[in-house]
C-alpha positions, 0 to 999 in steps of 0.5 A: 457522622457515624458512631465510629467518628462520634467515638473517635471525637469523644477519645481525641477530646478526653486525651486532650483534656488530660495532657494539658491538665498534667502539664499545667500543674505547677510546683510550689516551693512552700511544701514541706518537705520538698528539699528532702523529696528532691534530694531522696528522688534524686538519691533513690534508684527506680527500676524504671524512669518515668516516661512522659505521656505521648497522646499520639500513642493514646489515640492509637490504641483508642482507634485501634480499640474502636476498630475492634469493637465496631468490627465486632459489632458489624460481624455480630450484625452481619451474623444476626442478619445472616441468620435472620436470612437463614431463617426467613429461607427456612420459613420460605422452604417451610411454607413451600412444603406447607403449600404443596401438602396443603395442595396434595390434601386438597387433590386427595379430598377431591378424589376422595369425595368422587369415590365417596359420591360414586359409591352412593351412586352405586349403592343407590343402583345396587338399592334400585336393582335390590327393590326391582328384584323384590318387586319381580320376586313378589310379582313372581311369587304372587304368579306362583301363588296364583298357578299353584291355586289354578292347578290345585282349582283345576285338581280339585275340579276334575275330582270332586263330585258333581251332583246332577239334578233331573226331572223324573215324572210327576202326578198333576191330576184332579183330586190329588196333591201336586207332585213331582220327582227328581232324580239326584246324581253324582257325576264327579269322580269322589263322593259328595258328603253330608248331602241334604235337599229342600223343595217345594212345589205351588200353583201361581199365576204365569208372571210369578217368579222364585224370588218372592218364595225363596224362603219357603224351600230354605225353610223346609226340613231336609232329609237326613244327611246322606253320602252319594258315591260317584255314579250313585243316585236317588229320587226325591219328591217335590210337592205343596207344603201342606199337600192340597188336592188340585181342583178342576179350576186349577186343571183348567187353568193350567191346560189353558196356560192361565197359571202354571205350577212351579217347582223348585229343588235345592241340593246342598252337599260337601266335597271331599276338599271340605268346600260346600256346595249346592246344586238348584232345579226350577221347573215349570207344568202348564199347558197341553203339551206337560200334559201330553207328555207328563213331564214339566219343563225345566224353567229359565232359571233352573239346571244345576250350577254347582257353585260353591255357597258362600 
């Protein structure tokens, strides 16, 4: 049963109960003043005559009131339902646009990540390229420096001083000290500065080598330093220290090649570029050929190399 039926039944019951009580109430004769009240009421004039109670009209009014109440309730529920429906539709619409916005954000984020990755890749390529260019520049710089050094060395080699050492005779006779002459000549295009020399001569067995007495030469006092200009030269003497006359045994051994006279000369100098250099000559005197020509032969370690000292 609906609420409308319950309300209608309750109203009907209350109406019936009220009408029944009103009809069943008795009129008593013992009440004081009854006759006076009746006579007064009969004589009194009222603007309206008392109407009898009509339950049908009352029920119809109650029904109309209930119908209006139910209608209002139905209208309120319908309005509430419509509002709920509109709210749900708006929420669905907002959810749809939020989904569209989220999807757009995801797509934009994806493309942004792609752009970042691409930027990183290009940055790495640029860094690798820059590193390669730096390596190439370094290699080019090294090559340029080497070229400069080679060019400088070639230029210096073309104009620096070269001191050549040549044999210039000697004295190998019985009763006289062993003596050889060395000619020093500047074959370069610039002066040789601070020229100094040290030399020594010895008579030893044939298998003797200069490595055994190398310090003999370097320990001797060199003559005063000098400047030797291009194409200029002078002679120095190479003898034993101290000068010792040769005996007949020495001369016989030198002729028969059972012993040998060794000589060595080292010339120290500087070129105009401040580089220290040296020229070395080593020579030997033994055998009939040397006595016939009067010249010593250059040893296999002889000649000048012009090597830079140090």
